[in-house]
N, C-alpha and C positions, 0 to 999 in steps of 0.2 A: 504494500500500500504506500503510495507516494504521500509524503507529508509536505507541509509548506516549506519546512527547512530543506528537505531533499530537493524540492523543485527549485528553491532559491540557489542551492549549491549547483544543481545541474545548469541553471541559467548562467551563473557566474563562470563555470568551466566553459560553457559554450561561448561566452563573450571573450574569454581569455584565449581560447584555442582557435577562434575564428569560425567555429561551427555555426554560430548564429548568423554569420554573414558569409554565405558561400562565395568562394573566390578570394576572400580576405586572407592575408598572410598572418599566421599565428604569431602573437607577441610572446607567448609562453605556452607551455604544455605541462601535463602531469604524467609521471611515470613512477614505478616503484623502485626501491633500492633496499639494501640491507646495511644496517649500522655495523661497521667492522671494528672501529676503535672508539673508545671514550677516554679522553685524557683529562683528569681533574685539573681545574685551574686553581692557582693559589690566589685567593681573594677575587676570583672571577668565575664565570661560567665555564663548564667543561668545553673542550674543543672535540669535535667528532669527525670521523671519516666514514663515508658511506660508499659501498660498492655499487656502482652504477655503470651499466654497459661494460662490464668486465674491467673497470678501472676504479681504483680507490680515490675518492674525491673529498677534500675537506669542504664541509658545508656549514651553513648557518641553520638554526632551527628556532621555531617559535617558543617563546619563554614558557608556555604552559606544558610543553613536552619535556619529559625527563628521559634523556637518551640512555639506552641499555644495549650493549653489544648483542647482536643477533636479531634485533628488532627489524621487522619488515616495515618500511616507512613509505609514505606518499611524498614524492618530491615535486616541487614546483620548479621547472627549469626555464630560465630565461637565457638570452644570448650569452651573458657573462656571469651568471650566478645560478647556484642550485640551493634551494631552501627546503628543509624538512618541514612539512605541514603537520605531520603527526604520525602515529603508529597505526598500521593497518591491522585489523583483527578479523577473525572469522575465516571462511574458506579462501578469500582472496589474499589473506596474510601469509599463510603457509610458513615455510622456513627458508624460502628463497636462497640464492647463492650469489 
């Protein structure tokens, strides 16, 4: 059952990826990745590396997410940055590699 929240998220993703405007070039897109390393920071937030497209990439993450090695995460990819939006759970989460 689609909720208002799910419809809003679907609309946002459509706008970001260009799906809402056929022929438009996507400004960003979403993919999954796996948290590979979490390095605690001294007096700062941890730094993390995510395995994305067979490459380990240092990434930023949303403050409400607490990174844990092995998490399957949703990534927002832009031309020059990759950001973790949160952890995926359920059948789509799996244990990815």
